C-alpha positions as CSV (number, residue, x, y, z in Angstrom):
1,M,7.2,-1.4,3.3
2,V,6.4,-1.6,-0.6
3,T,8.9,0.4,-2.6
4,E,8.7,2.0,-5.7
5,E,11.2,-0.7,-6.9
6,D,8.7,-3.2,-6.0
7,Y,6.4,-1.9,-8.2
8,K,8.8,-1.7,-10.6
9,K,9.9,-5.6,-10.7
10,I,6.2,-6.4,-10.6
11,L,5.7,-4.6,-14.3
12,E,8.7,-6.1,-16.1
13,L,7.7,-9.2,-15.0
14,L,4.3,-8.6,-16.4
15,N,6.2,-8.8,-19.3
16,S,8.0,-11.7,-18.9
17,D,7.3,-15.6,-19.5
18,D,7.6,-16.5,-15.8
19,Q,4.2,-15.9,-14.7
20,G,5.2,-18.4,-11.3
21,E,7.2,-15.4,-10.4
22,L,4.9,-12.8,-11.1
23,L,2.4,-14.9,-8.9
24,Q,4.8,-14.9,-6.1
25,K,5.6,-11.6,-6.3
26,V,2.3,-9.8,-6.5
27,M,1.2,-12.3,-3.3
28,L,4.4,-11.1,-1.2
29,T,3.6,-7.6,-2.0
30,N,-0.1,-7.9,-1.1
31,T,1.1,-9.4,2.0
32,E,3.5,-6.6,3.0
33,L,0.6,-4.4,2.1
34,M,-1.9,-6.1,4.6
35,E,0.8,-5.8,7.3
36,N,1.0,-2.5,6.8
37,L,-2.8,-1.6,6.8
38,Y,-2.6,-3.6,10.2
39,D,-0.2,-1.6,11.4
40,L,-1.6,1.4,10.2
41,Q,-4.9,0.5,12.3
42,E,-3.1,-0.2,15.2
43,F,-1.2,3.4,15.2
44,M,-4.4,4.9,15.0
45,E,-6.0,2.6,17.7
46,E,-3.3,3.7,20.1
47,N,-3.6,7.4,19.4
48,G,-6.8,7.7,19.7
49,L,-7.5,8.5,16.1
50,T,-10.7,7.4,14.4
51,P,-11.2,6.3,11.0
52,E,-13.4,9.6,10.3
53,Q,-10.4,11.7,11.4
54,F,-8.6,9.5,8.6
55,H,-10.9,10.0,5.8
56,V,-10.7,13.9,7.0
57,W,-7.3,14.0,6.3
58,K,-7.0,12.0,3.4
59,E,-9.5,14.3,1.7
60,Q,-7.4,17.6,2.7
61,K,-4.6,16.2,1.5
62,D,-6.5,15.2,-1.9
63,L,-7.4,18.6,-2.4
64,R,-3.9,19.8,-1.3
65,M,-2.3,17.9,-3.9
66,Y,-5.3,18.8,-6.7
67,H,-4.3,22.5,-6.1
């Protein structure tokens, strides 16, 4: 799982001169995000959840956070 620390590390690398390390970290983070997305899709399929149900949940979550 990509953590807040991972994102902080990327932001630190943005200000450094070592762009190779930054690119490597961004690619690793992207890979981890893709793996988590595939896990989420598999979880949804195994539990009979649809993309539409996810979108409804997301909209409700956004409304709760807004208010």
